[in-house]
PDB file of N, CA, C and O in Angstrom:
ATOM      1  N   MET A   1      -0.455  23.998  -6.575  1.00  0.00           N
ATOM      2  CA  MET A   1       0.110  22.703  -6.248  1.00  0.00           C
ATOM      3  C   MET A   1      -0.728  21.571  -6.851  1.00  0.00           C
ATOM      4  O   MET A   1      -0.179  20.646  -7.449  1.00  0.00           O
ATOM      5  N   HIS A   2      -2.049  21.640  -6.698  1.00  0.00           N
ATOM      6  CA  HIS A   2      -2.941  20.610  -7.233  1.00  0.00           C
ATOM      7  C   HIS A   2      -2.829  20.556  -8.753  1.00  0.00           C
ATOM      8  O   HIS A   2      -2.676  19.479  -9.329  1.00  0.00           O
ATOM      9  N   LEU A   3      -2.905  21.726  -9.408  1.00  0.00           N
ATOM     10  CA  LEU A   3      -2.833  21.759 -10.859  1.00  0.00           C
ATOM     11  C   LEU A   3      -1.455  21.353 -11.360  1.00  0.00           C
ATOM     12  O   LEU A   3      -1.339  20.740 -12.421  1.00  0.00           O
ATOM     13  N   ALA A   4      -0.423  21.681 -10.620  1.00  0.00           N
ATOM     14  CA  ALA A   4       0.933  21.257 -10.995  1.00  0.00           C
ATOM     15  C   ALA A   4       1.046  19.743 -10.944  1.00  0.00           C
ATOM     16  O   ALA A   4       1.654  19.127 -11.819  1.00  0.00           O
ATOM     17  N   HIS A   5       0.457  19.147  -9.915  1.00  0.00           N
ATOM     18  CA  HIS A   5       0.458  17.687  -9.803  1.00  0.00           C
ATOM     19  C   HIS A   5      -0.254  17.062 -11.010  1.00  0.00           C
ATOM     20  O   HIS A   5       0.262  16.129 -11.626  1.00  0.00           O
ATOM     21  N   LEU A   6      -1.435  17.581 -11.339  1.00  0.00           N
ATOM     22  CA  LEU A   6      -2.178  17.043 -12.482  1.00  0.00           C
ATOM     23  C   LEU A   6      -1.409  17.245 -13.782  1.00  0.00           C
ATOM     24  O   LEU A   6      -1.395  16.363 -14.641  1.00  0.00           O
ATOM     25  N   GLY A   7      -0.770  18.403 -13.930  1.00  0.00           N
ATOM     26  CA  GLY A   7       0.052  18.651 -15.116  1.00  0.00           C
ATOM     27  C   GLY A   7       1.185  17.652 -15.243  1.00  0.00           C
ATOM     28  O   GLY A   7       1.485  17.177 -16.338  1.00  0.00           O
ATOM     29  N   ARG A   8       1.812  17.335 -14.122  1.00  0.00           N
ATOM     30  CA  ARG A   8       2.893  16.341 -14.134  1.00  0.00           C
ATOM     31  C   ARG A   8       2.360  14.964 -14.513  1.00  0.00           C
ATOM     32  O   ARG A   8       3.035  14.210 -15.213  1.00  0.00           O
ATOM     33  N   MET A   9       1.148  14.628 -14.052  1.00  0.00           N
ATOM     34  CA  MET A   9       0.553  13.340 -14.404  1.00  0.00           C
ATOM     35  C   MET A   9       0.330  13.234 -15.911  1.00  0.00           C
ATOM     36  O   MET A   9       0.533  12.170 -16.496  1.00  0.00           O
ATOM     37  N   TYR A  10      -0.092  14.350 -16.551  1.00  0.00           N
ATOM     38  CA  TYR A  10      -0.244  14.371 -18.009  1.00  0.00           C
ATOM     39  C   TYR A  10       1.104  14.226 -18.698  1.00  0.00           C
ATOM     40  O   TYR A  10       1.267  13.409 -19.604  1.00  0.00           O
ATOM     41  N   GLU A  11       2.074  15.036 -18.254  1.00  0.00           N
ATOM     42  CA  GLU A  11       3.402  15.026 -18.868  1.00  0.00           C
ATOM     43  C   GLU A  11       4.053  13.651 -18.800  1.00  0.00           C
ATOM     44  O   GLU A  11       4.740  13.241 -19.736  1.00  0.00           O
ATOM     45  N   GLU A  12       3.841  12.941 -17.704  1.00  0.00           N
ATOM     46  CA  GLU A  12       4.456  11.630 -17.529  1.00  0.00           C
ATOM     47  C   GLU A  12       3.608  10.502 -18.127  1.00  0.00           C
ATOM     48  O   GLU A  12       3.989   9.333 -18.063  1.00  0.00           O
ATOM     49  N   GLY A  13       2.458  10.859 -18.709  1.00  0.00           N
ATOM     50  CA  GLY A  13       1.621   9.872 -19.377  1.00  0.00           C
ATOM     51  C   GLY A  13       0.710   9.063 -18.472  1.00  0.00           C
ATOM     52  O   GLY A  13       0.179   8.033 -18.887  1.00  0.00           O
ATOM     53  N   TYR A  14       0.522   9.516 -17.241  1.00  0.00           N
ATOM     54  CA  TYR A  14      -0.305   8.764 -16.297  1.00  0.00           C
ATOM     55  C   TYR A  14      -1.777   9.179 -16.312  1.00  0.00           C
ATOM     56  O   TYR A  14      -2.645   8.374 -15.974  1.00  0.00           O
ATOM     57  N   ALA A  15      -2.069  10.421 -16.699  1.00  0.00           N
ATOM     58  CA  ALA A  15      -3.450  10.905 -16.699  1.00  0.00           C
ATOM     59  C   ALA A  15      -3.906  11.174 -18.125  1.00  0.00           C
ATOM     60  O   ALA A  15      -3.173  11.765 -18.919  1.00  0.00           O
ATOM     61  N   ASP A  16      -5.120  10.739 -18.446  1.00  0.00           N
ATOM     62  CA  ASP A  16      -5.676  10.966 -19.768  1.00  0.00           C
ATOM     63  C   ASP A  16      -6.621  12.158 -19.801  1.00  0.00           C
ATOM     64  O   ASP A  16      -6.661  12.895 -20.786  1.00  0.00           O
ATOM     65  N   ILE A  17      -7.381  12.350 -18.729  1.00  0.00           N
ATOM     66  CA  ILE A  17      -8.339  13.456 -18.662  1.00  0.00           C
ATOM     67  C   ILE A  17      -8.572  13.801 -17.196  1.00  0.00           C
ATOM     68  O   ILE A  17      -8.526  12.933 -16.324  1.00  0.00           O
ATOM     69  N   SER A  18      -8.821  15.069 -16.944  1.00  0.00           N
ATOM     70  CA  SER A  18      -9.047  15.502 -15.573  1.00  0.00           C
ATOM     71  C   SER A  18      -9.832  16.800 -15.594  1.00  0.00           C
ATOM     72  O   SER A  18      -9.650  17.630 -16.485  1.00  0.00           O
ATOM     73  N   GLY A  19     -10.700  16.973 -14.619  1.00  0.00           N
ATOM     74  CA  GLY A  19     -11.413  18.228 -14.532  1.00  0.00           C
ATOM     75  C   GLY A  19     -12.460  18.225 -13.449  1.00  0.00           C
ATOM     76  O   GLY A  19     -12.819  17.173 -12.920  1.00  0.00           O
ATOM     77  N   PRO A  20     -12.954  19.414 -13.118  1.00  0.00           N
ATOM     78  CA  PRO A  20     -13.972  19.538 -12.079  1.00  0.00           C
ATOM     79  C   PRO A  20     -15.362  19.236 -12.629  1.00  0.00           C
ATOM     80  O   PRO A  20     -15.593  19.320 -13.835  1.00  0.00           O
ATOM     81  N   PHE A  21     -16.277  18.888 -11.743  1.00  0.00           N
ATOM     82  CA  PHE A  21     -17.684  18.770 -12.102  1.00  0.00           C
ATOM     83  C   PHE A  21     -18.327  20.145 -11.925  1.00  0.00           C
ATOM     84  O   PHE A  21     -17.878  20.945 -11.104  1.00  0.00           O
ATOM     85  N   GLY A  22     -19.365  20.411 -12.687  1.00  0.00           N
ATOM     86  CA  GLY A  22     -19.987  21.722 -12.677  1.00  0.00           C
ATOM     87  C   GLY A  22     -21.015  21.948 -11.592  1.00  0.00           C
ATOM     88  O   GLY A  22     -21.518  23.061 -11.436  1.00  0.00           O
ATOM     89  N   ASP A  23     -21.336  20.908 -10.837  1.00  0.00           N
ATOM     90  CA  ASP A  23     -22.328  21.094  -9.783  1.00  0.00           C
ATOM     91  C   ASP A  23     -21.646  21.300  -8.431  1.00  0.00           C
ATOM     92  O   ASP A  23     -20.420  21.362  -8.345  1.00  0.00           O
ATOM     93  N   ASP A  24     -22.442  21.401  -7.401  1.00  0.00           N
ATOM     94  CA  ASP A  24     -21.893  21.650  -6.064  1.00  0.00           C
ATOM     95  C   ASP A  24     -22.004  20.394  -5.203  1.00  0.00           C
ATOM     96  O   ASP A  24     -22.217  20.483  -3.994  1.00  0.00           O
ATOM     97  N   GLY A  25     -21.857  19.215  -5.834  1.00  0.00           N
ATOM     98  CA  GLY A  25     -22.037  17.961  -5.128  1.00  0.00           C
ATOM     99  C   GLY A  25     -20.833  17.562  -4.297  1.00  0.00           C
ATOM    100  O   GLY A  25     -19.842  18.288  -4.212  1.00  0.00           O
ATOM    101  N   ASP A  26     -20.940  16.390  -3.687  1.00  0.00           N
ATOM    102  CA  ASP A  26     -19.855  15.873  -2.848  1.00  0.00           C
ATOM    103  C   ASP A  26     -18.631  15.481  -3.657  1.00  0.00           C
ATOM    104  O   ASP A  26     -17.508  15.596  -3.166  1.00  0.00           O
ATOM    105  N   ILE A  27     -18.824  15.023  -4.881  1.00  0.00           N
ATOM    106  CA  ILE A  27     -17.700  14.647  -5.743  1.00  0.00           C
ATOM    107  C   ILE A  27     -17.305  15.883  -6.542  1.00  0.00           C
ATOM    108  O   ILE A  27     -18.104  16.418  -7.311  1.00  0.00           O
ATOM    109  N   ARG A  28     -16.075  16.327  -6.355  1.00  0.00           N
ATOM    110  CA  ARG A  28     -15.622  17.605  -6.923  1.00  0.00           C
ATOM    111  C   ARG A  28     -15.154  17.506  -8.361  1.00  0.00           C
ATOM    112  O   ARG A  28     -15.304  18.455  -9.132  1.00  0.00           O
ATOM    113  N   GLY A  29     -14.578  16.343  -8.737  1.00  0.00           N
ATOM    114  CA  GLY A  29     -14.049  16.221 -10.088  1.00  0.00           C
ATOM    115  C   GLY A  29     -13.590  14.805 -10.357  1.00  0.00           C
ATOM    116  O   GLY A  29     -13.811  13.894  -9.559  1.00  0.00           O
ATOM    117  N   ILE A  30     -12.939  14.638 -11.514  1.00  0.00           N
ATOM    118  CA  ILE A  30     -12.509  13.303 -11.932  1.00  0.00           C
ATOM    119  C   ILE A  30     -11.156  13.394 -12.627  1.00  0.00           C
ATOM    120  O   ILE A  30     -10.859  14.367 -13.320  1.00  0.00           O
ATOM    121  N   THR A  31     -10.356  12.375 -12.431  1.00  0.00           N
ATOM    122  CA  THR A  31      -9.135  12.178 -13.199  1.00  0.00           C
ATOM    123  C   THR A  31      -9.135  10.736 -13.671  1.00  0.00           C
ATOM    124  O   THR A  31      -9.325   9.816 -12.876  1.00  0.00           O
ATOM    125  N   ILE A  32      -8.924  10.542 -14.946  1.00  0.00           N
ATOM    126  CA  ILE A  32      -8.827   9.193 -15.500  1.00  0.00           C
ATOM    127  C   ILE A  32      -7.347   8.889 -15.701  1.00  0.00           C
ATOM    128  O   ILE A  32      -6.665   9.514 -16.515  1.00  0.00           O
ATOM    129  N   TYR A  33      -6.879   7.921 -14.943  1.00  0.00           N
ATOM    130  CA  TYR A  33      -5.465   7.537 -14.998  1.00  0.00           C
ATOM    131  C   TYR A  33      -5.257   6.411 -15.990  1.00  0.00           C
ATOM    132  O   TYR A  33      -6.107   5.533 -16.139  1.00  0.00           O
ATOM    133  N   ASN A  34      -4.139   6.443 -16.655  1.00  0.00           N
ATOM    134  CA  ASN A  34      -3.737   5.428 -17.616  1.00  0.00           C
ATOM    135  C   ASN A  34      -2.616   4.608 -16.975  1.00  0.00           C
ATOM    136  O   ASN A  34      -1.435   4.852 -17.221  1.00  0.00           O
ATOM    137  N   THR A  35      -3.008   3.629 -16.146  1.00  0.00           N
ATOM    138  CA  THR A  35      -2.038   2.797 -15.431  1.00  0.00           C
ATOM    139  C   THR A  35      -2.438   1.331 -15.566  1.00  0.00           C
ATOM    140  O   THR A  35      -3.611   1.026 -15.782  1.00  0.00           O
ATOM    141  N   PRO A  36      -1.480   0.429 -15.442  1.00  0.00           N
ATOM    142  CA  PRO A  36      -1.803  -0.992 -15.581  1.00  0.00           C
ATOM    143  C   PRO A  36      -2.577  -1.576 -14.399  1.00  0.00           C
ATOM    144  O   PRO A  36      -3.210  -2.623 -14.531  1.00  0.00           O
ATOM    145  N   THR A  37      -2.529  -0.899 -13.233  1.00  0.00           N
ATOM    146  CA  THR A  37      -3.237  -1.428 -12.065  1.00  0.00           C
ATOM    147  C   THR A  37      -3.941  -0.294 -11.310  1.00  0.00           C
ATOM    148  O   THR A  37      -3.558   0.872 -11.405  1.00  0.00           O
ATOM    149  N   LEU A  38      -4.973  -0.670 -10.564  1.00  0.00           N
ATOM    150  CA  LEU A  38      -5.660   0.301  -9.707  1.00  0.00           C
ATOM    151  C   LEU A  38      -4.745   0.787  -8.588  1.00  0.00           C
ATOM    152  O   LEU A  38      -4.829   1.938  -8.160  1.00  0.00           O
ATOM    153  N   LYS A  39      -3.880  -0.094  -8.124  1.00  0.00           N
ATOM    154  CA  LYS A  39      -2.959   0.260  -7.044  1.00  0.00           C
ATOM    155  C   LYS A  39      -2.048   1.421  -7.454  1.00  0.00           C
ATOM    156  O   LYS A  39      -1.789   2.322  -6.657  1.00  0.00           O
ATOM    157  N   ILE A  40      -1.568   1.394  -8.685  1.00  0.00           N
ATOM    158  CA  ILE A  40      -0.714   2.483  -9.175  1.00  0.00           C
ATOM    159  C   ILE A  40      -1.528   3.770  -9.294  1.00  0.00           C
ATOM    160  O   ILE A  40      -1.061   4.835  -8.891  1.00  0.00           O
ATOM    161  N   ALA A  41      -2.739   3.681  -9.842  1.00  0.00           N
ATOM    162  CA  ALA A  41      -3.596   4.867  -9.957  1.00  0.00           C
ATOM    163  C   ALA A  41      -3.878   5.458  -8.579  1.00  0.00           C
ATOM    164  O   ALA A  41      -3.833   6.676  -8.403  1.00  0.00           O
ATOM    165  N   ASP A  42      -4.165   4.608  -7.614  1.00  0.00           N
ATOM    166  CA  ASP A  42      -4.429   5.059  -6.251  1.00  0.00           C
ATOM    167  C   ASP A  42      -3.208   5.764  -5.671  1.00  0.00           C
ATOM    168  O   ASP A  42      -3.329   6.819  -5.049  1.00  0.00           O
ATOM    169  N   SER A  43      -2.057   5.188  -5.873  1.00  0.00           N
ATOM    170  CA  SER A  43      -0.820   5.775  -5.362  1.00  0.00           C
ATOM    171  C   SER A  43      -0.574   7.148  -5.979  1.00  0.00           C
ATOM    172  O   SER A  43      -0.226   8.091  -5.268  1.00  0.00           O
ATOM    173  N   LEU A  44      -0.749   7.269  -7.291  1.00  0.00           N
ATOM    174  CA  LEU A  44      -0.545   8.552  -7.966  1.00  0.00           C
ATOM    175  C   LEU A  44      -1.548   9.588  -7.492  1.00  0.00           C
ATOM    176  O   LEU A  44      -1.181  10.737  -7.241  1.00  0.00           O
ATOM    177  N   ALA A  45      -2.808   9.197  -7.365  1.00  0.00           N
ATOM    178  CA  ALA A  45      -3.841  10.127  -6.918  1.00  0.00           C
ATOM    179  C   ALA A  45      -3.558  10.609  -5.503  1.00  0.00           C
ATOM    180  O   ALA A  45      -3.792  11.776  -5.191  1.00  0.00           O
ATOM    181  N   ASN A  46      -3.068   9.740  -4.656  1.00  0.00           N
ATOM    182  CA  ASN A  46      -2.797  10.107  -3.268  1.00  0.00           C
ATOM    183  C   ASN A  46      -1.535  10.953  -3.111  1.00  0.00           C
ATOM    184  O   ASN A  46      -1.262  11.456  -2.021  1.00  0.00           O
ATOM    185  N   MET A  47      -0.767  11.116  -4.183  1.00  0.00           N
ATOM    186  CA  MET A  47       0.391  12.013  -4.168  1.00  0.00           C
ATOM    187  C   MET A  47      -0.022  13.476  -4.339  1.00  0.00           C
ATOM    188  O   MET A  47       0.784  14.376  -4.103  1.00  0.00           O
ATOM    189  N   ASP A  48      -1.263  13.720  -4.745  1.00  0.00           N
ATOM    190  CA  ASP A  48      -1.762  15.075  -4.967  1.00  0.00           C
ATOM    191  C   ASP A  48      -1.685  15.870  -3.660  1.00  0.00           C
ATOM    192  O   ASP A  48      -2.165  15.396  -2.630  1.00  0.00           O
ATOM    193  N   PRO A  49      -1.097  17.053  -3.681  1.00  0.00           N
ATOM    194  CA  PRO A  49      -0.984  17.857  -2.459  1.00  0.00           C
ATOM    195  C   PRO A  49      -2.336  18.168  -1.800  1.00  0.00           C
ATOM    196  O   PRO A  49      -2.410  18.266  -0.575  1.00  0.00           O
ATOM    197  N   MET A  50      -3.390  18.322  -2.582  1.00  0.00           N
ATOM    198  CA  MET A  50      -4.713  18.598  -2.014  1.00  0.00           C
ATOM    199  C   MET A  50      -5.258  17.374  -1.283  1.00  0.00           C
ATOM    200  O   MET A  50      -5.994  17.508  -0.306  1.00  0.00           O
ATOM    201  N   VAL A  51      -4.900  16.194  -1.751  1.00  0.00           N
ATOM    202  CA  VAL A  51      -5.296  14.961  -1.064  1.00  0.00           C
ATOM    203  C   VAL A  51      -4.489  14.822   0.220  1.00  0.00           C
ATOM    204  O   VAL A  51      -5.037  14.516   1.279  1.00  0.00           O
ATOM    205  N   LYS A  52      -3.189  15.048   0.117  1.00  0.00           N
ATOM    206  CA  LYS A  52      -2.326  14.958   1.296  1.00  0.00           C
ATOM    207  C   LYS A  52      -2.758  15.922   2.391  1.00  0.00           C
ATOM    208  O   LYS A  52      -2.646  15.612   3.577  1.00  0.00           O
ATOM    209  N   ALA A  53      -3.254  17.095   1.995  1.00  0.00           N
ATOM    210  CA  ALA A  53      -3.680  18.103   2.965  1.00  0.00           C
ATOM    211  C   ALA A  53      -5.071  17.819   3.528  1.00  0.00           C
ATOM    212  O   ALA A  53      -5.516  18.489   4.460  1.00  0.00           O
ATOM    213  N   GLY A  54      -5.753  16.829   2.961  1.00  0.00           N
ATOM    214  CA  GLY A  54      -7.080  16.485   3.445  1.00  0.00           C
ATOM    215  C   GLY A  54      -8.216  17.263   2.809  1.00  0.00           C
ATOM    216  O   GLY A  54      -9.364  17.129   3.235  1.00  0.00           O
ATOM    217  N   TRP A  55      -7.926  18.075   1.799  1.00  0.00           N
ATOM    218  CA  TRP A  55      -8.945  18.870   1.126  1.00  0.00           C
ATOM    219  C   TRP A  55      -9.743  18.050   0.121  1.00  0.00           C
ATOM    220  O   TRP A  55     -10.909  18.349  -0.134  1.00  0.00           O
ATOM    221  N   LEU A  56      -9.130  17.028  -0.446  1.00  0.00           N
ATOM    222  CA  LEU A  56      -9.789  16.150  -1.412  1.00  0.00           C
ATOM    223  C   LEU A  56      -9.595  14.712  -0.968  1.00  0.00           C
ATOM    224  O   LEU A  56      -8.601  14.385  -0.320  1.00  0.00           O
ATOM    225  N   GLN A  57     -10.537  13.859  -1.312  1.00  0.00           N
ATOM    226  CA  GLN A  57     -10.439  12.425  -1.028  1.00  0.00           C
ATOM    227  C   GLN A  57     -10.436  11.670  -2.347  1.00  0.00           C
ATOM    228  O   GLN A  57     -11.057  12.090  -3.323  1.00  0.00           O
ATOM    229  N   VAL A  58      -9.733  10.558  -2.358  1.00  0.00           N
ATOM    230  CA  VAL A  58      -9.622   9.725  -3.551  1.00  0.00           C
ATOM    231  C   VAL A  58     -10.635   8.596  -3.469  1.00  0.00           C
ATOM    232  O   VAL A  58     -10.810   7.972  -2.422  1.00  0.00           O
ATOM    233  N   GLU A  59     -11.291   8.346  -4.578  1.00  0.00           N
ATOM    234  CA  GLU A  59     -12.183   7.203  -4.738  1.00  0.00           C
ATOM    235  C   GLU A  59     -11.813   6.555  -6.056  1.00  0.00           C
ATOM    236  O   GLU A  59     -11.923   7.187  -7.107  1.00  0.00           O
ATOM    237  N   ILE A  60     -11.375   5.305  -6.023  1.00  0.00           N
ATOM    238  CA  ILE A  60     -10.885   4.602  -7.205  1.00  0.00           C
ATOM    239  C   ILE A  60     -11.965   3.677  -7.766  1.00  0.00           C
ATOM    240  O   ILE A  60     -12.629   2.950  -7.027  1.00  0.00           O
ATOM    241  N   HIS A  61     -12.122   3.724  -9.095  1.00  0.00           N
ATOM    242  CA  HIS A  61     -13.047   2.817  -9.797  1.00  0.00           C
ATOM    243  C   HIS A  61     -12.332   2.248 -11.014  1.00  0.00           C
ATOM    244  O   HIS A  61     -11.579   2.959 -11.680  1.00  0.00           O
ATOM    245  N   PRO A  62     -12.562   0.977 -11.309  1.00  0.00           N
ATOM    246  CA  PRO A  62     -11.917   0.397 -12.504  1.00  0.00           C
ATOM    247  C   PRO A  62     -12.544   0.950 -13.788  1.00  0.00           C
ATOM    248  O   PRO A  62     -12.132   0.577 -14.887  1.00  0.00           O
TER     249      PRO A  62
END
């Protein structure tokens, strides 16, 4: 479900790069969204099933 969501973001042109970090830290990975506003990026990131289930949290940076 998570990977399908990310794949759809690529297909629709919203994500430029995404992947996990190699360490065991609190931040699990990164997705760079290609959107005109942070609000849109936040909305797309929060559509991820892993975020909805509470397994991942979104942190937005410009």
